[in-house]
PDBQT receptor file of N, H, CA, C and O in Angstrom, charges set to zero:
ATOM      1  N   MET A   1     100.566 127.827 120.725  1.00  0.00    +0.000 N 
ATOM      2  CA  MET A   1      99.417 127.028 121.115  1.00  0.00    +0.000 C 
ATOM      3  C   MET A   1      98.484 126.715 119.945  1.00  0.00    +0.000 C 
ATOM      4  O   MET A   1      97.692 125.776 120.019  1.00  0.00    +0.000 OA
ATOM      5  N   ARG A   2      98.573 127.496 118.865  1.00  0.00    +0.000 N 
ATOM      6  H   ARG A   2      99.216 128.259 118.804  1.00  0.00    +0.000 HD
ATOM      7  CA  ARG A   2      97.706 127.249 117.715  1.00  0.00    +0.000 C 
ATOM      8  C   ARG A   2      98.099 125.984 116.971  1.00  0.00    +0.000 C 
ATOM      9  O   ARG A   2      97.281 125.408 116.254  1.00  0.00    +0.000 OA
ATOM     10  N   ILE A   3      99.312 125.555 117.129  1.00  0.00    +0.000 N 
ATOM     11  H   ILE A   3      99.976 126.022 117.712  1.00  0.00    +0.000 HD
ATOM     12  CA  ILE A   3      99.777 124.388 116.394  1.00  0.00    +0.000 C 
ATOM     13  C   ILE A   3      99.312 123.073 117.040  1.00  0.00    +0.000 C 
ATOM     14  O   ILE A   3      99.265 122.045 116.364  1.00  0.00    +0.000 OA
ATOM     15  N   LEU A   4      98.978 123.090 118.301  1.00  0.00    +0.000 N 
ATOM     16  H   LEU A   4      99.016 123.925 118.850  1.00  0.00    +0.000 HD
ATOM     17  CA  LEU A   4      98.565 121.869 119.003  1.00  0.00    +0.000 C 
ATOM     18  C   LEU A   4      97.334 121.214 118.369  1.00  0.00    +0.000 C 
ATOM     19  O   LEU A   4      97.361 120.001 118.163  1.00  0.00    +0.000 OA
ATOM     20  N   PRO A   5      96.254 121.943 118.047  1.00  0.00    +0.000 N 
ATOM     21  CA  PRO A   5      95.116 121.280 117.385  1.00  0.00    +0.000 C 
ATOM     22  C   PRO A   5      95.487 120.712 116.013  1.00  0.00    +0.000 C 
ATOM     23  O   PRO A   5      94.972 119.667 115.616  1.00  0.00    +0.000 OA
ATOM     24  N   LEU A   6      96.369 121.389 115.294  1.00  0.00    +0.000 N 
ATOM     25  H   LEU A   6      96.788 122.238 115.617  1.00  0.00    +0.000 HD
ATOM     26  CA  LEU A   6      96.795 120.858 113.993  1.00  0.00    +0.000 C 
ATOM     27  C   LEU A   6      97.584 119.570 114.141  1.00  0.00    +0.000 C 
ATOM     28  O   LEU A   6      97.419 118.644 113.348  1.00  0.00    +0.000 OA
ATOM     29  N   LEU A   7      98.436 119.507 115.146  1.00  0.00    +0.000 N 
ATOM     30  H   LEU A   7      98.571 120.260 115.790  1.00  0.00    +0.000 HD
ATOM     31  CA  LEU A   7      99.195 118.281 115.393  1.00  0.00    +0.000 C 
ATOM     32  C   LEU A   7      98.278 117.128 115.788  1.00  0.00    +0.000 C 
ATOM     33  O   LEU A   7      98.486 115.992 115.363  1.00  0.00    +0.000 OA
ATOM     34  N   CYS A   8      97.279 117.415 116.587  1.00  0.00    +0.000 N 
ATOM     35  H   CYS A   8      97.109 118.339 116.932  1.00  0.00    +0.000 HD
ATOM     36  CA  CYS A   8      96.323 116.374 116.990  1.00  0.00    +0.000 C 
ATOM     37  C   CYS A   8      95.551 115.856 115.783  1.00  0.00    +0.000 C 
ATOM     38  O   CYS A   8      95.350 114.649 115.647  1.00  0.00    +0.000 OA
ATOM     39  N   ALA A   9      95.119 116.754 114.912  1.00  0.00    +0.000 N 
ATOM     40  H   ALA A   9      95.282 117.735 115.023  1.00  0.00    +0.000 HD
ATOM     41  CA  ALA A   9      94.394 116.342 113.711  1.00  0.00    +0.000 C 
ATOM     42  C   ALA A   9      95.286 115.509 112.789  1.00  0.00    +0.000 C 
ATOM     43  O   ALA A   9      94.837 114.506 112.234  1.00  0.00    +0.000 OA
ATOM     44  N   LEU A  10      96.531 115.913 112.626  1.00  0.00    +0.000 N 
ATOM     45  H   LEU A  10      96.896 116.727 113.077  1.00  0.00    +0.000 HD
ATOM     46  CA  LEU A  10      97.463 115.163 111.795  1.00  0.00    +0.000 C 
ATOM     47  C   LEU A  10      97.717 113.771 112.370  1.00  0.00    +0.000 C 
ATOM     48  O   LEU A  10      97.755 112.791 111.626  1.00  0.00    +0.000 OA
ATOM     49  N   LEU A  11      97.887 113.680 113.661  1.00  0.00    +0.000 N 
ATOM     50  H   LEU A  11      97.857 114.476 114.265  1.00  0.00    +0.000 HD
ATOM     51  CA  LEU A  11      98.093 112.389 114.315  1.00  0.00    +0.000 C 
ATOM     52  C   LEU A  11      96.882 111.479 114.111  1.00  0.00    +0.000 C 
ATOM     53  O   LEU A  11      97.038 110.286 113.852  1.00  0.00    +0.000 OA
ATOM     54  N   LEU A  12      95.689 112.035 114.226  1.00  0.00    +0.000 N 
ATOM     55  H   LEU A  12      95.563 113.004 114.436  1.00  0.00    +0.000 HD
ATOM     56  CA  LEU A  12      94.471 111.251 114.017  1.00  0.00    +0.000 C 
ATOM     57  C   LEU A  12      94.410 110.716 112.588  1.00  0.00    +0.000 C 
ATOM     58  O   LEU A  12      94.065 109.553 112.382  1.00  0.00    +0.000 OA
ATOM     59  N   LEU A  13      94.740 111.546 111.603  1.00  0.00    +0.000 N 
ATOM     60  H   LEU A  13      95.021 112.491 111.770  1.00  0.00    +0.000 HD
ATOM     61  CA  LEU A  13      94.728 111.098 110.207  1.00  0.00    +0.000 C 
ATOM     62  C   LEU A  13      95.752 110.007 109.945  1.00  0.00    +0.000 C 
ATOM     63  O   LEU A  13      95.470 109.054 109.219  1.00  0.00    +0.000 OA
ATOM     64  N   VAL A  14      96.929 110.138 110.524  1.00  0.00    +0.000 N 
ATOM     65  H   VAL A  14      97.157 110.912 111.114  1.00  0.00    +0.000 HD
ATOM     66  CA  VAL A  14      97.983 109.136 110.329  1.00  0.00    +0.000 C 
ATOM     67  C   VAL A  14      97.574 107.805 110.942  1.00  0.00    +0.000 C 
ATOM     68  O   VAL A  14      97.753 106.757 110.321  1.00  0.00    +0.000 OA
ATOM     69  N   LEU A  15      97.032 107.833 112.140  1.00  0.00    +0.000 N 
ATOM     70  H   LEU A  15      96.886 108.684 112.644  1.00  0.00    +0.000 HD
ATOM     71  CA  LEU A  15      96.625 106.591 112.800  1.00  0.00    +0.000 C 
ATOM     72  C   LEU A  15      95.440 105.950 112.096  1.00  0.00    +0.000 C 
ATOM     73  O   LEU A  15      95.357 104.724 112.018  1.00  0.00    +0.000 OA
ATOM     74  N   GLN A  16      94.531 106.751 111.590  1.00  0.00    +0.000 N 
ATOM     75  H   GLN A  16      94.597 107.747 111.653  1.00  0.00    +0.000 HD
ATOM     76  CA  GLN A  16      93.377 106.207 110.885  1.00  0.00    +0.000 C 
ATOM     77  C   GLN A  16      93.809 105.560 109.574  1.00  0.00    +0.000 C 
ATOM     78  O   GLN A  16      93.298 104.498 109.219  1.00  0.00    +0.000 OA
ATOM     79  N   GLY A  17      94.728 106.169 108.856  1.00  0.00    +0.000 N 
ATOM     80  H   GLY A  17      95.144 107.032 109.145  1.00  0.00    +0.000 HD
ATOM     81  CA  GLY A  17      95.215 105.600 107.604  1.00  0.00    +0.000 C 
ATOM     82  C   GLY A  17      96.015 104.337 107.816  1.00  0.00    +0.000 C 
ATOM     83  O   GLY A  17      95.947 103.424 106.993  1.00  0.00    +0.000 OA
ATOM     84  N   ALA A  18      96.773 104.255 108.897  1.00  0.00    +0.000 N 
ATOM     85  H   ALA A  18      96.829 104.996 109.566  1.00  0.00    +0.000 HD
ATOM     86  CA  ALA A  18      97.582 103.078 109.172  1.00  0.00    +0.000 C 
ATOM     87  C   ALA A  18      96.717 101.865 109.503  1.00  0.00    +0.000 C 
ATOM     88  O   ALA A  18      97.147 100.730 109.299  1.00  0.00    +0.000 OA
ATOM     89  N   ALA A  19      95.516 102.085 110.006  1.00  0.00    +0.000 N 
ATOM     90  H   ALA A  19      95.166 103.007 110.172  1.00  0.00    +0.000 HD
ATOM     91  CA  ALA A  19      94.647 100.965 110.363  1.00  0.00    +0.000 C 
ATOM     92  C   ALA A  19      94.211 100.187 109.134  1.00  0.00    +0.000 C 
ATOM     93  O   ALA A  19      93.962  98.986 109.240  1.00  0.00    +0.000 OA
ATOM     94  N   GLY A  20      94.108 100.814 107.985  1.00  0.00    +0.000 N 
ATOM     95  H   GLY A  20      94.310 101.790 107.899  1.00  0.00    +0.000 HD
ATOM     96  CA  GLY A  20      93.682 100.134 106.776  1.00  0.00    +0.000 C 
ATOM     97  C   GLY A  20      94.789  99.396 106.060  1.00  0.00    +0.000 C 
ATOM     98  O   GLY A  20      94.523  98.734 105.057  1.00  0.00    +0.000 OA
ATOM     99  N   LEU A  21      96.021  99.483 106.535  1.00  0.00    +0.000 N 
ATOM    100  H   LEU A  21      96.236 100.021 107.349  1.00  0.00    +0.000 HD
ATOM    101  CA  LEU A  21      97.141  98.867 105.852  1.00  0.00    +0.000 C 
ATOM    102  C   LEU A  21      97.410  97.436 106.290  1.00  0.00    +0.000 C 
ATOM    103  O   LEU A  21      98.264  96.769 105.706  1.00  0.00    +0.000 OA
ATOM    104  N   THR A  22      96.718  96.958 107.281  1.00  0.00    +0.000 N 
ATOM    105  H   THR A  22      96.024  97.500 107.755  1.00  0.00    +0.000 HD
ATOM    106  CA  THR A  22      96.980  95.621 107.770  1.00  0.00    +0.000 C 
ATOM    107  C   THR A  22      96.284  94.582 106.902  1.00  0.00    +0.000 C 
ATOM    108  O   THR A  22      95.223  94.852 106.338  1.00  0.00    +0.000 OA
ATOM    109  N   LEU A  23      96.865  93.417 106.794  1.00  0.00    +0.000 N 
ATOM    110  H   LEU A  23      97.727  93.198 107.252  1.00  0.00    +0.000 HD
ATOM    111  CA  LEU A  23      96.255  92.299 106.092  1.00  0.00    +0.000 C 
ATOM    112  C   LEU A  23      95.446  91.485 107.091  1.00  0.00    +0.000 C 
ATOM    113  O   LEU A  23      95.932  91.160 108.174  1.00  0.00    +0.000 OA
ATOM    114  N   SER A  24      94.242  91.167 106.733  1.00  0.00    +0.000 N 
ATOM    115  H   SER A  24      93.847  91.432 105.853  1.00  0.00    +0.000 HD
ATOM    116  CA  SER A  24      93.382  90.469 107.670  1.00  0.00    +0.000 C 
ATOM    117  C   SER A  24      93.716  88.985 107.719  1.00  0.00    +0.000 C 
ATOM    118  O   SER A  24      93.903  88.346 106.683  1.00  0.00    +0.000 OA
ATOM    119  N   GLN A  25      93.790  88.443 108.932  1.00  0.00    +0.000 N 
ATOM    120  H   GLN A  25      93.639  88.962 109.773  1.00  0.00    +0.000 HD
ATOM    121  CA  GLN A  25      93.983  87.008 109.122  1.00  0.00    +0.000 C 
ATOM    122  C   GLN A  25      92.613  86.371 109.055  1.00  0.00    +0.000 C 
ATOM    123  O   GLN A  25      91.766  86.637 109.908  1.00  0.00    +0.000 OA
ATOM    124  N   GLY A  26      92.382  85.552 108.080  1.00  0.00    +0.000 N 
ATOM    125  H   GLY A  26      93.070  85.335 107.387  1.00  0.00    +0.000 HD
ATOM    126  CA  GLY A  26      91.070  84.960 107.902  1.00  0.00    +0.000 C 
ATOM    127  C   GLY A  26      91.149  83.492 107.568  1.00  0.00    +0.000 C 
ATOM    128  O   GLY A  26      92.121  82.812 107.896  1.00  0.00    +0.000 OA
ATOM    129  N   SER A  27      90.130  83.023 106.922  1.00  0.00    +0.000 N 
ATOM    130  H   SER A  27      89.341  83.575 106.656  1.00  0.00    +0.000 HD
ATOM    131  CA  SER A  27      90.051  81.625 106.522  1.00  0.00    +0.000 C 
ATOM    132  C   SER A  27      89.851  81.551 105.012  1.00  0.00    +0.000 C 
ATOM    133  O   SER A  27      89.708  82.576 104.345  1.00  0.00    +0.000 OA
ATOM    134  N   ARG A  28      89.844  80.364 104.496  1.00  0.00    +0.000 N 
ATOM    135  H   ARG A  28      89.960  79.532 105.038  1.00  0.00    +0.000 HD
ATOM    136  CA  ARG A  28      89.626  80.166 103.068  1.00  0.00    +0.000 C 
ATOM    137  C   ARG A  28      88.259  80.720 102.660  1.00  0.00    +0.000 C 
ATOM    138  O   ARG A  28      88.122  81.294 101.580  1.00  0.00    +0.000 OA
ATOM    139  N   GLN A  29      87.257  80.551 103.512  1.00  0.00    +0.000 N 
ATOM    140  H   GLN A  29      87.369  80.085 104.389  1.00  0.00    +0.000 HD
ATOM    141  CA  GLN A  29      85.919  81.056 103.203  1.00  0.00    +0.000 C 
ATOM    142  C   GLN A  29      85.908  82.588 103.161  1.00  0.00    +0.000 C 
ATOM    143  O   GLN A  29      85.243  83.174 102.306  1.00  0.00    +0.000 OA
ATOM    144  N   ASP A  30      86.632  83.240 104.068  1.00  0.00    +0.000 N 
ATOM    145  H   ASP A  30      87.172  82.765 104.763  1.00  0.00    +0.000 HD
ATOM    146  CA  ASP A  30      86.718  84.698 104.058  1.00  0.00    +0.000 C 
ATOM    147  C   ASP A  30      87.380  85.183 102.776  1.00  0.00    +0.000 C 
ATOM    148  O   ASP A  30      86.951  86.179 102.194  1.00  0.00    +0.000 OA
ATOM    149  N   CYS A  31      88.404  84.498 102.342  1.00  0.00    +0.000 N 
ATOM    150  H   CYS A  31      88.752  83.689 102.815  1.00  0.00    +0.000 HD
ATOM    151  CA  CYS A  31      89.110  84.870 101.116  1.00  0.00    +0.000 C 
ATOM    152  C   CYS A  31      88.190  84.723  99.909  1.00  0.00    +0.000 C 
ATOM    153  O   CYS A  31      88.141  85.613  99.060  1.00  0.00    +0.000 OA
ATOM    154  N   GLU A  32      87.468  83.624  99.822  1.00  0.00    +0.000 N 
ATOM    155  H   GLU A  32      87.508  82.900 100.511  1.00  0.00    +0.000 HD
ATOM    156  CA  GLU A  32      86.558  83.403  98.706  1.00  0.00    +0.000 C 
ATOM    157  C   GLU A  32      85.414  84.407  98.722  1.00  0.00    +0.000 C 
ATOM    158  O   GLU A  32      84.926  84.806  97.665  1.00  0.00    +0.000 OA
ATOM    159  N   ARG A  33      84.984  84.818  99.907  1.00  0.00    +0.000 N 
ATOM    160  H   ARG A  33      85.381  84.494 100.765  1.00  0.00    +0.000 HD
ATOM    161  CA  ARG A  33      83.933  85.820 100.035  1.00  0.00    +0.000 C 
ATOM    162  C   ARG A  33      84.401  87.171  99.478  1.00  0.00    +0.000 C 
ATOM    163  O   ARG A  33      83.599  87.963  98.984  1.00  0.00    +0.000 OA
ATOM    164  N   ARG A  34      85.705  87.416  99.569  1.00  0.00    +0.000 N 
ATOM    165  H   ARG A  34      86.357  86.772  99.971  1.00  0.00    +0.000 HD
ATOM    166  CA  ARG A  34      86.288  88.643  99.027  1.00  0.00    +0.000 C 
ATOM    167  C   ARG A  34      86.684  88.473  97.556  1.00  0.00    +0.000 C 
ATOM    168  O   ARG A  34      87.407  89.298  96.997  1.00  0.00    +0.000 OA
ATOM    169  N   ARG A  35      86.200  87.396  96.943  1.00  0.00    +0.000 N 
ATOM    170  H   ARG A  35      85.613  86.726  97.397  1.00  0.00    +0.000 HD
ATOM    171  CA  ARG A  35      86.451  87.064  95.534  1.00  0.00    +0.000 C 
ATOM    172  C   ARG A  35      87.933  86.826  95.257  1.00  0.00    +0.000 C 
ATOM    173  O   ARG A  35      88.463  87.230  94.222  1.00  0.00    +0.000 OA
ATOM    174  N   GLY A  36      88.581  86.164  96.200  1.00  0.00    +0.000 N 
ATOM    175  H   GLY A  36      88.150  85.836  97.041  1.00  0.00    +0.000 HD
ATOM    176  CA  GLY A  36      89.987  85.828  96.045  1.00  0.00    +0.000 C 
ATOM    177  C   GLY A  36      90.198  84.333  96.094  1.00  0.00    +0.000 C 
ATOM    178  O   GLY A  36      89.243  83.556  96.126  1.00  0.00    +0.000 OA
ATOM    179  N   PHE A  37      91.467  83.933  96.098  1.00  0.00    +0.000 N 
ATOM    180  H   PHE A  37      92.243  84.563  96.072  1.00  0.00    +0.000 HD
ATOM    181  CA  PHE A  37      91.813  82.519  96.209  1.00  0.00    +0.000 C 
ATOM    182  C   PHE A  37      93.065  82.404  97.075  1.00  0.00    +0.000 C 
ATOM    183  O   PHE A  37      93.862  83.340  97.146  1.00  0.00    +0.000 OA
ATOM    184  N   CYS A  38      93.236  81.267  97.729  1.00  0.00    +0.000 N 
ATOM    185  H   CYS A  38      92.589  80.507  97.671  1.00  0.00    +0.000 HD
ATOM    186  CA  CYS A  38      94.389  81.036  98.592  1.00  0.00    +0.000 C 
ATOM    187  C   CYS A  38      95.528  80.453  97.759  1.00  0.00    +0.000 C 
ATOM    188  O   CYS A  38      95.331  79.533  96.965  1.00  0.00    +0.000 OA
ATOM    189  N   SER A  39      96.716  81.006  97.958  1.00  0.00    +0.000 N 
ATOM    190  H   SER A  39      96.876  81.753  98.602  1.00  0.00    +0.000 HD
ATOM    191  CA  SER A  39      97.893  80.564  97.215  1.00  0.00    +0.000 C 
ATOM    192  C   SER A  39      99.009  80.254  98.214  1.00  0.00    +0.000 C 
ATOM    193  O   SER A  39      99.292  81.077  99.084  1.00  0.00    +0.000 OA
ATOM    194  N   PRO A  40      99.647  79.092  98.111  1.00  0.00    +0.000 N 
ATOM    195  CA  PRO A  40     100.721  78.756  99.038  1.00  0.00    +0.000 C 
ATOM    196  C   PRO A  40     101.964  79.601  98.784  1.00  0.00    +0.000 C 
ATOM    197  O   PRO A  40     102.404  79.733  97.641  1.00  0.00    +0.000 OA
ATOM    198  N   GLY A  41     102.523  80.165  99.830  1.00  0.00    +0.000 N 
ATOM    199  H   GLY A  41     102.166  80.058 100.758  1.00  0.00    +0.000 HD
ATOM    200  CA  GLY A  41     103.787  80.906  99.735  1.00  0.00    +0.000 C 
ATOM    201  C   GLY A  41     103.651  82.329  99.265  1.00  0.00    +0.000 C 
ATOM    202  O   GLY A  41     103.853  83.256 100.049  1.00  0.00    +0.000 OA
ATOM    203  N   SER A  42     103.311  82.534  97.998  1.00  0.00    +0.000 N 
ATOM    204  H   SER A  42     103.147  81.781  97.361  1.00  0.00    +0.000 HD
ATOM    205  CA  SER A  42     103.180  83.888  97.468  1.00  0.00    +0.000 C 
ATOM    206  C   SER A  42     102.153  83.896  96.350  1.00  0.00    +0.000 C 
ATOM    207  O   SER A  42     101.771  82.847  95.832  1.00  0.00    +0.000 OA
ATOM    208  N   CYS A  43     101.713  85.088  95.986  1.00  0.00    +0.000 N 
ATOM    209  H   CYS A  43     102.024  85.940  96.407  1.00  0.00    +0.000 HD
ATOM    210  CA  CYS A  43     100.743  85.224  94.904  1.00  0.00    +0.000 C 
ATOM    211  C   CYS A  43     101.462  85.160  93.559  1.00  0.00    +0.000 C 
ATOM    212  O   CYS A  43     102.608  85.595  93.453  1.00  0.00    +0.000 OA
ATOM    213  N   PRO A  44     100.805  84.624  92.536  1.00  0.00    +0.000 N 
ATOM    214  CA  PRO A  44     101.408  84.585  91.203  1.00  0.00    +0.000 C 
ATOM    215  C   PRO A  44     101.658  85.999  90.670  1.00  0.00    +0.000 C 
ATOM    216  O   PRO A  44     101.051  86.954  91.155  1.00  0.00    +0.000 OA
ATOM    217  N   PRO A  45     102.542  86.144  89.682  1.00  0.00    +0.000 N 
ATOM    218  CA  PRO A  45     102.806  87.465  89.093  1.00  0.00    +0.000 C 
ATOM    219  C   PRO A  45     101.532  88.086  88.512  1.00  0.00    +0.000 C 
ATOM    220  O   PRO A  45     100.734  87.399  87.873  1.00  0.00    +0.000 OA
ATOM    221  N   GLY A  46     101.351  89.378  88.738  1.00  0.00    +0.000 N 
ATOM    222  H   GLY A  46     101.999  89.935  89.256  1.00  0.00    +0.000 HD
ATOM    223  CA  GLY A  46     100.175  90.078  88.239  1.00  0.00    +0.000 C 
ATOM    224  C   GLY A  46      98.962  89.956  89.137  1.00  0.00    +0.000 C 
ATOM    225  O   GLY A  46      97.906  90.510  88.833  1.00  0.00    +0.000 OA
ATOM    226  N   ILE A  47      99.101  89.241  90.238  1.00  0.00    +0.000 N 
ATOM    227  H   ILE A  47      99.959  88.792  90.486  1.00  0.00    +0.000 HD
ATOM    228  CA  ILE A  47      98.004  89.031  91.186  1.00  0.00    +0.000 C 
ATOM    229  C   ILE A  47      98.377  89.722  92.491  1.00  0.00    +0.000 C 
ATOM    230  O   ILE A  47      99.505  89.580  92.964  1.00  0.00    +0.000 OA
ATOM    231  N   GLY A  48      97.450  90.464  93.076  1.00  0.00    +0.000 N 
ATOM    232  H   GLY A  48      96.534  90.579  92.693  1.00  0.00    +0.000 HD
ATOM    233  CA  GLY A  48      97.719  91.190  94.304  1.00  0.00    +0.000 C 
ATOM    234  C   GLY A  48      97.319  90.421  95.554  1.00  0.00    +0.000 C 
ATOM    235  O   GLY A  48      96.404  89.598  95.523  1.00  0.00    +0.000 OA
ATOM    236  N   ARG A  49      98.007  90.694  96.646  1.00  0.00    +0.000 N 
ATOM    237  H   ARG A  49      98.751  91.362  96.671  1.00  0.00    +0.000 HD
ATOM    238  CA  ARG A  49      97.705  90.065  97.928  1.00  0.00    +0.000 C 
ATOM    239  C   ARG A  49      96.663  90.910  98.643  1.00  0.00    +0.000 C 
ATOM    240  O   ARG A  49      96.851  92.117  98.802  1.00  0.00    +0.000 OA
ATOM    241  N   ILE A  50      95.551  90.289  99.084  1.00  0.00    +0.000 N 
ATOM    242  H   ILE A  50      95.399  89.309  98.955  1.00  0.00    +0.000 HD
ATOM    243  CA  ILE A  50      94.494  91.022  99.759  1.00  0.00    +0.000 C 
ATOM    244  C   ILE A  50      94.260  90.536 101.183  1.00  0.00    +0.000 C 
ATOM    245  O   ILE A  50      93.424  91.091 101.896  1.00  0.00    +0.000 OA
ATOM    246  N   GLY A  51      94.977  89.521 101.598  1.00  0.00    +0.000 N 
ATOM    247  H   GLY A  51      95.656  89.070 101.018  1.00  0.00    +0.000 HD
ATOM    248  CA  GLY A  51      94.798  89.004 102.949  1.00  0.00    +0.000 C 
ATOM    249  C   GLY A  51      95.631  87.767 103.184  1.00  0.00    +0.000 C 
ATOM    250  O   GLY A  51      96.515  87.430 102.397  1.00  0.00    +0.000 OA
ATOM    251  N   ILE A  52      95.333  87.094 104.284  1.00  0.00    +0.000 N 
ATOM    252  H   ILE A  52      94.614  87.368 104.924  1.00  0.00    +0.000 HD
ATOM    253  CA  ILE A  52      96.065  85.902 104.681  1.00  0.00    +0.000 C 
ATOM    254  C   ILE A  52      95.051  84.802 104.977  1.00  0.00    +0.000 C 
ATOM    255  O   ILE A  52      94.127  85.002 105.767  1.00  0.00    +0.000 OA
ATOM    256  N   CYS A  53      95.222  83.642 104.345  1.00  0.00    +0.000 N 
ATOM    257  H   CYS A  53      95.972  83.480 103.703  1.00  0.00    +0.000 HD
ATOM    258  CA  CYS A  53      94.332  82.502 104.592  1.00  0.00    +0.000 C 
ATOM    259  C   CYS A  53      94.785  81.719 105.827  1.00  0.00    +0.000 C 
ATOM    260  O   CYS A  53      93.966  81.334 106.661  1.00  0.00    +0.000 OA
ATOM    261  N   SER A  54      96.089  81.490 105.933  1.00  0.00    +0.000 N 
ATOM    262  H   SER A  54      96.754  81.802 105.255  1.00  0.00    +0.000 HD
ATOM    263  CA  SER A  54      96.666  80.773 107.071  1.00  0.00    +0.000 C 
ATOM    264  C   SER A  54      98.123  81.206 107.192  1.00  0.00    +0.000 C 
ATOM    265  O   SER A  54      98.551  82.123 106.491  1.00  0.00    +0.000 OA
ATOM    266  N   GLU A  55      98.873  80.576 108.050  1.00  0.00    +0.000 N 
ATOM    267  H   GLU A  55      98.524  79.831 108.619  1.00  0.00    +0.000 HD
ATOM    268  CA  GLU A  55     100.277  80.962 108.222  1.00  0.00    +0.000 C 
ATOM    269  C   GLU A  55     101.088  80.721 106.955  1.00  0.00    +0.000 C 
ATOM    270  O   GLU A  55     102.065  81.428 106.709  1.00  0.00    +0.000 OA
ATOM    271  N   GLU A  56     100.702  79.738 106.149  1.00  0.00    +0.000 N 
ATOM    272  H   GLU A  56      99.909  79.163 106.350  1.00  0.00    +0.000 HD
ATOM    273  CA  GLU A  56     101.449  79.410 104.940  1.00  0.00    +0.000 C 
ATOM    274  C   GLU A  56     100.813  79.970 103.669  1.00  0.00    +0.000 C 
ATOM    275  O   GLU A  56     101.510  80.148 102.670  1.00  0.00    +0.000 OA
ATOM    276  N   ASP A  57      99.521  80.249 103.678  1.00  0.00    +0.000 N 
ATOM    277  H   ASP A  57      98.955  80.105 104.489  1.00  0.00    +0.000 HD
ATOM    278  CA  ASP A  57      98.791  80.630 102.474  1.00  0.00    +0.000 C 
ATOM    279  C   ASP A  57      98.379  82.101 102.497  1.00  0.00    +0.000 C 
ATOM    280  O   ASP A  57      97.990  82.639 103.534  1.00  0.00    +0.000 OA
ATOM    281  N   LEU A  58      98.474  82.736 101.331  1.00  0.00    +0.000 N 
ATOM    282  H   LEU A  58      98.790  82.299 100.489  1.00  0.00    +0.000 HD
ATOM    283  CA  LEU A  58      98.047  84.118 101.177  1.00  0.00    +0.000 C 
ATOM    284  C   LEU A  58      96.756  84.169 100.369  1.00  0.00    +0.000 C 
ATOM    285  O   LEU A  58      96.526  83.324  99.504  1.00  0.00    +0.000 OA
ATOM    286  N   CYS A  59      95.929  85.146 100.647  1.00  0.00    +0.000 N 
ATOM    287  H   CYS A  59      96.116  85.833 101.350  1.00  0.00    +0.000 HD
ATOM    288  CA  CYS A  59      94.711  85.373  99.882  1.00  0.00    +0.000 C 
ATOM    289  C   CYS A  59      95.069  86.329  98.749  1.00  0.00    +0.000 C 
ATOM    290  O   CYS A  59      95.561  87.430  98.995  1.00  0.00    +0.000 OA
ATOM    291  N   CYS A  60      94.823  85.912  97.513  1.00  0.00    +0.000 N 
ATOM    292  H   CYS A  60      94.423  85.018  97.313  1.00  0.00    +0.000 HD
ATOM    293  CA  CYS A  60      95.227  86.682  96.334  1.00  0.00    +0.000 C 
ATOM    294  C   CYS A  60      94.002  86.975  95.474  1.00  0.00    +0.000 C 
ATOM    295  O   CYS A  60      93.012  86.244  95.501  1.00  0.00    +0.000 OA
ATOM    296  N   ARG A  61      94.097  88.074  94.702  1.00  0.00    +0.000 N 
ATOM    297  H   ARG A  61      94.902  88.667  94.679  1.00  0.00    +0.000 HD
ATOM    298  CA  ARG A  61      93.039  88.425  93.767  1.00  0.00    +0.000 C 
ATOM    299  C   ARG A  61      93.649  89.230  92.631  1.00  0.00    +0.000 C 
ATOM    300  O   ARG A  61      94.591  89.997  92.833  1.00  0.00    +0.000 OA
ATOM    301  N   SER A  62      93.108  89.049  91.450  1.00  0.00    +0.000 N 
ATOM    302  H   SER A  62      92.343  88.426  91.286  1.00  0.00    +0.000 HD
ATOM    303  CA  SER A  62      93.581  89.790  90.288  1.00  0.00    +0.000 C 
ATOM    304  C   SER A  62      93.387  91.284  90.524  1.00  0.00    +0.000 C 
ATOM    305  O   SER A  62      92.362  91.707  91.059  1.00  0.00    +0.000 OA
ATOM    306  N   ARG A  63      94.361  92.068  90.128  1.00  0.00    +0.000 N 
ATOM    307  H   ARG A  63      95.194  91.725  89.693  1.00  0.00    +0.000 HD
ATOM    308  CA  ARG A  63      94.270  93.521  90.310  1.00  0.00    +0.000 C 
ATOM    309  C   ARG A  63      93.226  94.125  89.394  1.00  0.00    +0.000 C 
ATOM    310  O   ARG A  63      92.747  95.228  89.656  1.00  0.00    +0.000 OA
ATOM    311  N   TRP A  64      92.868  93.442  88.343  1.00  0.00    +0.000 N 
ATOM    312  H   TRP A  64      93.257  92.546  88.130  1.00  0.00    +0.000 HD
ATOM    313  CA  TRP A  64      91.920  93.968  87.372  1.00  0.00    +0.000 C 
ATOM    314  C   TRP A  64      90.498  93.532  87.651  1.00  0.00    +0.000 C 
ATOM    315  O   TRP A  64      89.598  93.841  86.870  1.00  0.00    +0.000 OA
ATOM    316  N   TYR A  65      90.270  92.814  88.754  1.00  0.00    +0.000 N 
ATOM    317  H   TYR A  65      91.002  92.562  89.388  1.00  0.00    +0.000 HD
ATOM    318  CA  TYR A  65      88.933  92.344  89.089  1.00  0.00    +0.000 C 
ATOM    319  C   TYR A  65      88.126  93.520  89.628  1.00  0.00    +0.000 C 
ATOM    320  O   TYR A  65      88.615  94.237  90.502  1.00  0.00    +0.000 OA
ATOM    321  N   PRO A  66      86.915  93.740  89.141  1.00  0.00    +0.000 N 
ATOM    322  CA  PRO A  66      86.113  94.890  89.599  1.00  0.00    +0.000 C 
ATOM    323  C   PRO A  66      85.661  94.788  91.032  1.00  0.00    +0.000 C 
ATOM    324  O   PRO A  66      84.984  95.687  91.531  1.00  0.00    +0.000 OA
TER     325      PRO A  66
């Protein structure tokens, strides 16, 4: 019975961490507010994906941007 609270705590941590892994569906204005830019298809090399502008466009931002 001592393991049940530990399992519950572990499950809570896993579910909480998984919530931050989703890419937000937004608009061009949301992407620019996050200091990114919309790129059709995929982000250029060296640029990370931080969200989604539309079904065809991804929100991208330089990995070195503060």
